[in-house]
N, C-alpha and C positions, 0 to 999 in steps of 0.2 A: 806497494807503492809506499809503505811504510819503510821507518828507519831502524836496522839494528845495529849493536854494536854490543861486545863482548869484551873481557878484558881478564887476562891470569897474569899475574906476575908480584913484581917485590912492593912498589907503588901503592898509593890508597886507590882504589879503584875506581870509588864516585866521581872524583874531578877529572879524568879521564875519559869515563862515559858521558858525561855532561858536555866536554869537551866534543867529542865526537858525535852526539846528538845534535849540538849547533852547526855541525859541516853538514848534517842528512835531513836537517827541517825541512829544506825543499821537497822532501819525500812526503811529509805527511804533518800537520799541525794541530792535529785537532785536540790533541792530550800526548802525554808524555809519562813515563815513570823509569825507575830505574829497582834495580833488587840486587841487594849487597849479602854475600856471605862473609860473615864476622863471626867475633866469638863465640856471641849469644845466638847463633844461627842466621837464617836468612831473615833481612830487614827488607821490606819494599815501600818506595815512595810513588806516590801517584798523584796527577793532577789533571783536570780538565784544562783544554787551552793549551798554550803555546809553551814553550819550552822552559821561556823565563819565571813561570810560576813554579816552575820545578826546581830552579836554580834557588831562587829565593827561599822557598819552602825548606831545602838542604843547607844554606849558607854554602851556595858552589860545591855542593857534597861533604863539606866539612861535617857536618852532623853525622857521616855514617861510614864509619871505620870498617876496615876490611879493603884486602887485595885481590879479590874477584868478584866480577857482578856480569851485568847484564842488563843493557836498558833498550827503550823504544821510543820511538814517536809517530803517531798514529795518524793514518788516513781513514776514516771509519768507512768501513764496508757492512759487516754484522754487526746490528747495534748504533744508537747512535753516538756523540760523544759526550762518555759521562765518566766518572770516575772509576765506579765500577767496571766499565766496558774497556777501560784502558788498560794496557799493559804494564808491565810482565804479570800473567796470570800464577794462581797456586792451584795444585790438583786440591779435590777434595779432603783427601788425607794427608793435605800439606807434605808431600813427600817428594814433587817437581814443581820446580817453575820454571816460565817460559815466555818469552817472546818470538812474535810470528809477524810474518809480511806474507800474503798474499791471499787466498781462498780457497777452503775446502769445500768441493761441492756435496760432497755425501754427510753432511755435518747432521742431516737431521736423523738418517740413518744411525750412523754413531753412536748420536744421543740417546735414541731408544734404546741402543745397547746398552751403554752404561748407565740409562735410568733402572733397568731391568736387573741391574746388579747393585744397587742401591746407591749410585752415583746420584750428589743433587749439586744444581749449578746456581751461580750467583750471577752472572752475566747474559747477555745478548749476544757473545761471540763464538766464534767459531773455533778460535784459539783454545777456548778453556776447554770446549770439548777434545782438541788433539793434546793438550797437557794432560788431560784425566785419562785420553785412551793409553799414552806410554805408563803414566801410572798402573793403570790397569794391569798390561802385560809386566810390567816390574814385579807386581805382587804374584801374578797368575803364574808364573813361568821361574821368579827368582833366580834369574841367569846373567841378570846386571843390565846396566843403561844401555850399550849396543842392542842387546838383543831386544828388549824393550821396543826402543825406535824405530830399530828393521822391522818389528812386527807392525808397529804402527804406520810406517811409511807404506807399507803392503797393504794395510786396508783405508789408507788415505787416498782420495780422488781429488785432484784439483791441485793449485801451487803454492809453494811454503819453502820459505827458509827461516829456520828455527835457531835461535839459539837456549840451552837448555843447562838448569843446572837439578840436581840430586840433592836432596839432603844427606844420605848416607855417603855423597860423594863432595867432602869439602871442600877440595882442592882443585877441581874439575870442573871445564864448562864443555857443554858438548856443543854439536853445530849439525846442521841436517838441510838440504836442499831439493826440490826440484820445480825448476821451470821460475824460480824468483831469484834475484841473484842474490851473491854471498862469498867476502872472501876471508881470506885470514892471514893475518900478517906476523912476522917475529922479529925479534932484535932484544940484545941482552939477557936472553933467558924469559925475556916475557910474551905474551902472543896476545894476538888482537883477533877480533871477529869483528865485520863491518859490512852493509851493503853496498857500500862504493867505497872507492880509494881515498877520495877527500876526508875521510872520517878518520883515518890512520895516516896520512902520508906525514903527518906531523912528529910521528913517532917511529915509522916503520918505512922504508921504500923496497923491501922483500916482503912478496905475498906468495899464498897458493890459492888457485882458483880453485874449489870446489866444486866438481861435474853434478850433475844430477844423477838423483839417489846413491848421493853418497855419505858418508856419516865421517865426523872429525870429533875429537878430544881433544882439548887443548889444556895442560897443565904443566907444574913446574921443568919440564924435562921437553918440553915444545908440543909438536902435534904429532898426533897418528892419524892417520885416515884407515876407512873402512868401506867397502862395498856394500848392498844391500843384503849380500849374501853373508853378510860379518867377517869376512874373510879381510884381512890387513892389504893394504896398497899402498904403492911407494906414488908419488907424486912431484913434480919437478917445481921448486920455487922460483919467482920471476922476480925481475928487478924490474920496479915504475919508475920512469924517468919522469917526476913531476915536481915542479919548486912546492913548496908547502903554503905559500905566499900566493898563489894560483887561486887556492880556496878563500882568500881573503878580500874585500872590497878595497884595499889599496889607494884609499884616499876619496874613493867617491861615495855619494850618500847611498848609493844602491849598486847592489850587482850588477843589474841589469844596465844601467848607465856604463859601468865597466866596460860590460860586454858588447855593448854597441861600439863603443870605442875601442874595444878590440878586435872588431871585424876588419879592416883593414890588413890588421897580422895574420887575423884567421886565415883570410883569401890568399894572401901572398903566399903563407907556409904551405897550405893546401896545394895549390899551384905548383911551389917549387920541389913540391914532391915526387909530382910525376911529370918532371919535365927534365928531356938532358940538357948537358951544356948548349950542344947547338939550338936548343929553344923545341926540339921535338918532342914527343909525347913517349914515358919509358912505360911502353904496357906493361913488362913486370910490374909495375904498381898496381896497375888496373889488374893486373894477375890473369889475362886474359890475350894470347897471344894474336898476331895480325890473320893466322888462319881460319881462330876459333871465331874473330869478328865478321869474317868475311863470310863463313858459312851461316850467321844468323840471320832469319828471315823475318822473324817476331818478337816482340819486344812485350817483356810485363813488368809493372814497376808498382809494388804493393807498398802500402807506409799508411800512417795515422798522423792527421794533425798537422802540424808545421811542415813535418817530412813529408806528408800525401802533398801539399800544395808544392813544395820542392820539385817533388814529381810531376806536375801537372806543367811546370814549365818545362822539365826534361822533356815530357811529353811531345812538348811543341817543337824545340830544338832538334830533338834528334829524329823526329819524320821531316822536318824542314832540312835539316843538313844532310841525314844521309838517307833516307827516303825509305825508311824501313818503320812498319806500321807499329805505334807503339797500344797500350792498354793502361791506363794508369787507375788503379783499384785503392780504394779502403781495404786495409788488411782485415779490418772487421766484418768486412763483405765478403770479399773474396774467398775466405776461409770456409764458410758454409756455402760455397755453391759448387754445383758439378759441373766445373767449367772444361770443355773439350779443347785441350792444348793444339795448339797450331805446332806443324814440325819446325825444327831448327829452332826453337825459341831459347830465350834468358829471361828467367827472372830478375830484378833488380828489387833489392828490399834497403828500403832506408830508416833508418832509425838513430837518435843521437846515443841515445842509452847502449843500443843495442840489447835492451831488456824487455823490449815493448811485446806484451803478450802476445797480442792478434799478431803482429808483423813475425816474431819467431812461430806463430803457428804456421803463418802463410809460407813461410822459407821451408819447413817440415812438410806440410802439404806437398809444394812442388818437387823436393827434394825425392819423396816417395813416388812421386808420377815421373821420374827421372829426367825432370827440368833440372839443365843448370842453373847455378844461383850465384849471383854477384850483391854483397853486403857492401851498402855505407854507410860507415858508422862512424861514431868517436872516440869509442870507450876500447881500448885494446884488450882481449882478454874476455868480452862480454859473450852471451852466451850466442848469440848471432852471429859474431866475427868467426868464434871457432866453428861453429857448424856450416856456415858457408863456405861452396865450393872456392869462390874466390873473394876478397878483400880490399875495398879501397876505403882507406882510412881518411876521416874528416880531421885536419890537424888545429882543430880550435880549442885544445884545452879545455880544464874544467870549465864547464857552463851551470852555473850555481841557480840562477833566477829562472824560475818555473817558466817563465814565457823564452823562448829560443829567440836567438835574434842572430847569435854568431856561429852556431852550428848550423843553422838553416841557409846562412852566407856559404857557408865552406860546403853545405851538401850541393848549392847550385853548382861550384867551382868543378865537383867533383862528375858532375850530371854533363856540364859542357866538355869537359875533357873525354868523357865518355864517347857522346856525340860526334866530335872533332877525331877521335880515334876510328868509332865507327864508319864515319864517313870517308875516312881516309883509306880504308881497308876496302870498302865496297870503291871506290873509284869515284865517288862523287864530287872529292874536292881533289885539286892539284896541290903539291907540296908547296906552290910559292901561296896559293891561297890560305892551305894550313897555317903556315907562318905569319901572314897578314893575323888572322884571329887568333894565335897565340899572342903575338904582338900585343893586341886590344885587351887580352885576358891582364895580360901584365902590366897594362894601363890601371887596370881596376882600383888597386888598391889606393892609390894617389888618387884616381877621382873617388871613391867612397871617404877619405879624408877632407878631399875638397867640399864635398856635398855637407859633411858633418856640420865643417868650420862656417861653412855660407848659411845654413837655416837652422842652427840650434836656435838662436835669439828670436827669429819669428815665427817658429812653430812653439816655442815656450809660451810667448804671448797669446798665440790664437790658441793654445790648448786653455789658458786661464779664461779666455773667453767663452769658449765653449765647453766647458767641463762642465755645464749644468743641461746638457742640449739631451734629449730624451731617446733618441737614434738617429743613426746615421747609415749613409746606404755608398758602398764601392761599387764603381763601373770601370768597366775595360774591356778590350776584346783581345783575344789570344792570348800573348805573353801577359798583357796587361789586366786581362781578366784574372789570370793564375795570381801574380800580386796583387790585387785586388782580394783576394782570397786570403790572404797572409795578411794583408795589412787589417781587414777586416776584425780577424781572429785577434791580432793583438790587441786593440782597442777593448773587444768586450771580455776579454780574459781577466785584464787588468783593470780597466775601468768601469764593468760592468754597465756598459750602454750597450745596449742592444743595439747590432749592429749587422747588415747584410751585404756579401756580394754579389755581383749580377753581371753576367756577360750582358754589355751595354743593348745589345739587339734584343736583350729579351725583356728588357722593360714595360716594353708596351704588352706583353702577355702577361699582365696582372698586377707587377709590383709598381707600376706609376700611378695607381690608385692612391700610395700612403704616401706620395710626396705633397707637402703642402708646406705655408709658408714656414721658410726660415729652414726646410730641414736640411741640414749637412751633405751634399752629394761628394765625395770625392770622385774625381776622374782621374784616370793615369793614362796619359798619351805619349808613347815612346816607340809606336809601331807606325812606320810613314803612310805604308798601305792601308791602315786602317783608321789612321787618323778624321778622313771628312766624315764618315760614319759616325765614331765616336763623337765628334763636334754634333752632327747633328741630333744625337739624343743627348748632349749637354743643353742644345736649344731647348728640347722638349722639356726636362726637367724646370730649367730656369725659366720657362713659360709660367710654370706652375709653383714660381715661389722659392725654389729650391736656393740655398746657397752653395756655390760652385768653390770648393779647393780642387787646383789640376795639379799635379805631379808631371811636368812638360820637359820632353828633349828635343822639341821641334823649333822652339822659338817662334811658332806661328804667330801673325796677330792676331787671328779670328780668337786663337784661343785665350790670348792675354786681355781681348775686349769681352770674351766671355764669361770668364773667371771672375769671382772678388778676390780669389785667394790664389798665390800662384807661386809654385814651387821650382824653379826649373834645374836639373840637374846636368850632368856633363853629357856630350854626345859620346856613345860607343856603338860600335853596332847591335843592332836591334835583338839579336840574337841573346847577346848578354844584357841587356838593360835593366833586367828583373834586379840584378846586384847592385843597382845604382836606386834603382824606382822606390825597393823596399825601406831602403831607410829612412828617407822624412817619417815613413808612414811609423816605423817604430819609435821613432821621437817623438812624434805626436802623440803616440799612445804614450808612452810613457809619460809627457807631459803632464797629461789629461790627470791620467793615475794620480800624478804628484799634487795636482790642483785641487783634488777632490780629496786628497788627504789619505789614499788608502796604501797599503803595504803593496807596495810596487813587487818586491821579490815572489811574495807568498801570497796570493791570490785565495781568494778564499775557494773552499770547495775542490780546490785543484792539487796536482802533485807533479813533480818534475818528472818522474819515469810511470807509463801505466804499467805494471807488470800483472794487473789482473784486468778481466776480462769486463 
């Protein structure tokens, strides 16, 4: 979850590293640091807190001369956020300097080994142990950095992406990875290392994806790669088609607001990528043939966070349209269960980054069991994309804010299209009906724009009135419950207001005891068959003093009469209503966070990509 950068070239390294870290701060912002190899050896500067403190401390890198270095922005795992625990770390004998993203599971065992050999430690981090282990093997075998790194990789259990410098190798930066993302870029005789493309896209669009248990060496001659057996290997360079401006705010006060307003385009681009000119679904985009879809009898969906909530929507839509049973699983639970897979199954994994540790583990578990896998991901070349049998890309573009918005909306589109393709292959819907559904999907981008335009001012005012509320609840049934899960998560993660979502029928099973005067209850009403039942639940909480905010597609007079605050959204088929009902909830959460003066894009204790357990 931390962010790593590295640079070897002709320009001063520190400003480039700091610029790259500024594009990765969504991965962690508890502390930051850089190490530069200059004429006087390695110089390290670190700060507790946000990257801006390091920028100020080094005059934006100008006080640190040198043309190669490494940098890090931290999301704390082992050890609280302090300057000692900040990266880069230097080994006991000051031969090795490194930064790390991941978690080393057997760090205590390794620490004990190093203590027995006279090593001492100044931090609480597992990273310092890894750096010292590399130094230990460098000194023990005296066979060079590649040999030392490979030996350390064999001993380390867990996940890691490492960028490393050696005192004895002044012109080189080394990298290695296992289960944590890392890319390398090249341009004009200069090499770049980063956790993610946005950190280096300003400088190069040509990248290498380093695979698990591989090692790379960057120097003035380019990049060379090695496997765990220290054998030289060849890799293909990949051109990344990304506008550098996509990693900027573009005039918006926050990335999150920009990304909310980019949802119509994300939905439209993802939709168009999977449709033929006649409006039919392009099955090759999904990666599954009609025959393969027809043979499916069971679907599993595994995901985390907002991607899981998209999967809950997908469960309802797939089961209703295609008549195929679906099990939606939290990936962090799925991987530790002894699940007896049903025959003729498919596992769908959903992840914005394509690097989510638990989701990647669920994917590998299914593959080991011989279950075909389909990945819905946003990042080209990510670990999940490379390892899944089939890939359906969301075309949301870079998403920088920690709280996802446009990627979630693009994930919904992928799940809708999969459901329609499966239903058609199974003969559950006729061609004419399928075309009607596709036409409704095509209308969603303009309907999202309409929803944004009509409700922005009202939701901003309401957020300012409710910014100090202690807690809130979200209720709905079916797909509306799934949307409530996402709306509740958005509010709690960026405003720090305790919020819970409940299937409306569950209120009487304990939760209603928490309703008191002026408790905000957000009700979502887009499913006609469930409207009257949800209205009854709204009446129950209203009679106990709750204040109701309703997201409504029905235009029902009783909804208007019952709700103190009402947001009306355009009408679409109820299967696809989540794409519209979630928009006001995203806006409301955003405006509450702004009203409280919080850092919308970087909520405390969170990071964009959860690459550790």
